[in-house]
N, C-alpha and C positions, 0 to 999 in steps of 0.2 A: 112858757117856753119860748114862744114867739119872740119876746123881749130878749132874750139872751141870744136867740140865733142872730137877730138884727144886730145886736151889739158885738157879738164876735165876728159876723160878716164885715163891720166897720174895721173893727180893729186888724182883720187880715188886709182888707184893702188899704188901709192907711199904712201897714207894713209894706206891701207890696209898691206903693206909689213911693215911699221913702227909698226901699231897696232898689228899686229899678231907675231912680232920678241919680244922675251924677251928683257928685259931692257939692257942686257949687251951685247946683239947680234944686237943693232939697228944701229950702226956704218956699220957692216957688210951688212945689210939688205939695208940701204941706198947706200951703194957701188954696190951690186948685182943689186938693182933695177937701178941705173944709168947705169950700164953695159947692161943691158936688154934694158932699153928705149932706150940707143943709137943705139942698133942694130934694133928695130922697127923703130924709126925714120930714119936710113939709109937706110932701106928697101923701108919705105914710100918717102923718097927722090929718090931713084932709080924708083920708080913707076912713080913718076912725071916726071923724067927726060925721061923716056921710052915713055911717051905720048907727047914729043914735046917741052916740058918746057925746058928754059935754066937754067943753074946753077945759074945765075945771078938773076932769076926770082924765083927761089925755094928756095936759100940758107936762105934769110933773114925770110921767114915762118918755115923753119925747124929749124932755130935757136931758134925761140919762140917755138916750138913744143917740141924741147928737151928741152931747157933751162927752162922753168918755171915749170915743174914737177921736173926736176932733181935738182934744185935750191931749190925749196919747199922741197922737201925731207931730203935735207942737212940742212936747216934752221931750219924744224921742230926736226930733230935729235940734233942740236946744241942748241935749246932752251929748249928740255926736259932733256939735259944732266944733 
């Protein structure tokens, strides 16, 4: 359930970042969102590793946690340009 909440939160934040940015700056907004979301995902990965999970267990989940919102932000930007 935490994974779904994390992905939905990322999608909402990506949507807000692109919606609030002026049309000329949406590529920059998508890039900044991707960087910030990577940092948040890396922090979440570090937290999982500190609780005893291995990298092999955590990495597939965190690829989805980072990838789905980041790819969707760039897809929305590409679709709207």
